[in-house]
N, C-alpha and C positions, 0 to 999 in steps of 0.2 A: 499395466492394469487399468481398465476403464471403469468409471463409476458414474452414477447419475447424481447430479448436484442441483439443488435449489439455489439460485443465485440472487444476489443483491447488487444490481448494477448501479454504481454510484460515482459520478464524475469527480475526479480529483482525490479519491480516497483509495489508497492501496494499503495492503497488509503484507507483512513478511513473516516467514516461519520463525517462531521463537519470540515474536513481538506481540503486543496487544493493540487492539483498536476499540475504543469506546464508541458506541453509537447511540443516538436517540432515535427510536423508531415510532413514526406517528402515522404514516400512510396506512390505510386499511390493508392493502395487499401486502405490505411488508410486515404488519402486525400478524397477519395470517402466516406468512413465511416464518416468522419467529415461533409462533405457536406450533406450527407443523414441525419445525426442527427440534423443539423441546419435547415433543411427543415421540420423536424417533431417535436420531443419533447426535443431536445438538449441533450439526454441521450446517454451515452456510458458505457458499462460494462468493467471495468478494471479488468483483471484476469491474473495470470501467467500461461504460459505452463509449463509442467513438465520437458521439455528439450528445447534447443534453436533450434531444428530442426523445419522446416516449417511444419505446420499441426500437431504438436505434441499434445498428449492428454493434457487437461487442468486440473488444480487443481480443487477441487470441489467448492471452495469459492472465490468470488471476491467482488468488490464494485462498485455500480452504481455511476457514476459521471455525473454531469450536467455541460454542457459547460457554464461557467460564463463570460469568456472573450475570445475573438477571434481576431487574427490579420491574415488576409488573405494576403499572399505575392503575388507578381506579377507573380512568376513562379509557382503558384499553391500550394506551401507549406502553412502550417498554424503553427502559435503559439497559443496554446490554454491554458487555465487554467480550470481544472475540480474542481467542488465543490462536496465533497464526500456526497452522499445522504443516502445510506443504503447498508449494506452487503447483498450479495445474494449467494444462493446455486444453482449450475447448476443441472438441472433435466435431460436434454438431449441436445445434439447438433442437430441443425436442418439441413436438406439437403436443401441448398439454392443455388441460381445462382449468388448471389452477390459475388464480390471478397473478401469481408470480412466475417468472420464467424459470425454466429448467434446461440443463445441458447435459450431454454426455461428454465427460472429460477424462483425461489421462493425467495422473500424477507425474510431476517432474521430480526426479531424484537428484537432489543437490548433494554435493560432497560435504561431509561433516567436518567441523572444526577447521574451517578455512582461515588462513592467516595471510597478512600483508608483510611485505618486506619492511624494514625500518625505513628505508627511503620513501616508499609509498605511504606508510602511516604518517611520516613527518610532513610530507607534501600535502596530505589531506588535512592534517590539523592546521597548517599554516593558512591554506585557503579557506577553511572553515572559520578560523578567527577573523580573517579579513572580511569575509561575507557577513558574519555576524555583526562586526562593527559597523559596516555599511548599512545594515538593516536595522541598527539600533537595538539588537538583541542582547539581553543580559544572560551570560552563560557561566556556570560554574566549571571553569576549565580544569580545576583539580579533580573533579569528579569524572569529566570526560576523559582525562588521561588514564583513568583506572579501568575504563571499559575495555572489553576485548574487541578485536577488530570487527567481527560480525555484527555485534550489537551496536557498535558506533556507526558503521557504514549504513547498515540497514535501517537503524533508528533515525538517522538524519535523512536518508532517502524517503522514509515514510512520512515525515512531518515538514520537510522543507517546502516553501510556498512556490513551487514551480508549476507550470501549466500541466494539463493532464497528459499530453503526449510526452513531455519530458519525464514525468513520473512513471509513465508506462515503460519508457525505454530503461529506466533504472530497474524496474521489476523484472524486465525480460533479460537483462544482462546475464550472461551465462555463468559467471562466477564472480567471487568477491573482488578480485583485482580488477576485472573489467568494469564492475559497478563503481569502484573507487575512482578509476580513471575518468569515467563518465561524469561522476559527481564533481570532480575538479573542474572539468571542462564546463559544466553547466554553471557552477558557481562563479567561474571567471566570466562567462558570458553574461549572466544576470547582474554581475557587478558593474558592467560597463555603463557609463553615464551618458545619457542623452541630453545634449546641450548643457552638460556640466551639472545637471540637476536631477533629472528623473532616472530611476532604475529601469533599465531595458528588460522587457520580458519576451519570452519566445511565444510565437503565435503559429 
């Protein structure tokens, strides 16, 4: 099924189904995007542009977010929270007169209730602890252990400080096991030390 989506192209920001993404919206065109969405179906397509240049080509896959919470500020800005609904694939970008971009997209049907093997889960938690220690993050690991596999893997993928291309690869992974495997590889790569001091990043 294809649908028309108004999109918010934002480098470094990805959203997964079942998760939330808070956004502060201040640019006039995206304030208009939020206003339009609130007047219709409250849906916004979150997707990364391939570069930070205005009007840059889009990556192929994004995620539909539904505005769950909204705070309209007096000067026209918004604070919103998006609930991730479904991943989508861009079929074409539409020629529109709105200041915000729109695409024709098809929804990606992900399998429900995906789980990892005990070995995959243990391997991920081991690498995540190592990565968090190297980055100096304070993590409540008891709470992490209680998360289901999808919430854990997708939640970390959404917030981890990787470059845009790496985060996009995580979003495009076809299933949870592949995303988990890629996350482990990326955490190992990012944890490499350059001259014994600096964290290496992918470019």
